[in-house]
C-alpha positions, 0 to 999 in steps of 0.5 A: 838405564843399567847395563851388564853389571854382572861382569864387575870385579874389583881392581883394574884390568889390563887395558882399562886406561886405554878403554877409558880414554877411548870412551872419553874421546868418543863420548866425553863431550856428552857424558862424564865417564868413570871406571873404578873397581870393574864398574864402568859408569857414565852420566849425561852432561845435560843432567837428564837421567841417572848413572848408566852402568856396565861391567865392561867398557864395551858394555858401557859403550853400547849402553851410552849409544842406546841412551844417546839414540833415545835422546841425544845430549847437546854437545855444549851441555858440559860447558862450564862444568 
């Protein structure tokens, strides 16, 4: 599943650290979340599917929500990883 990648730009934007921390707080047990060069990415911790990508933290949050609505990630999926 791929989100809104057209907004991706090089370099950090103001607030990226706070937005990344917020996404990880909400979704970090179920998804590994990264942000580099304006590309926001998440991968399910249960190993299903591939990378979910977006050009903004809001876009990634929406894409994660949609992915989770289709098939929830067990919250213990990341144990030991």
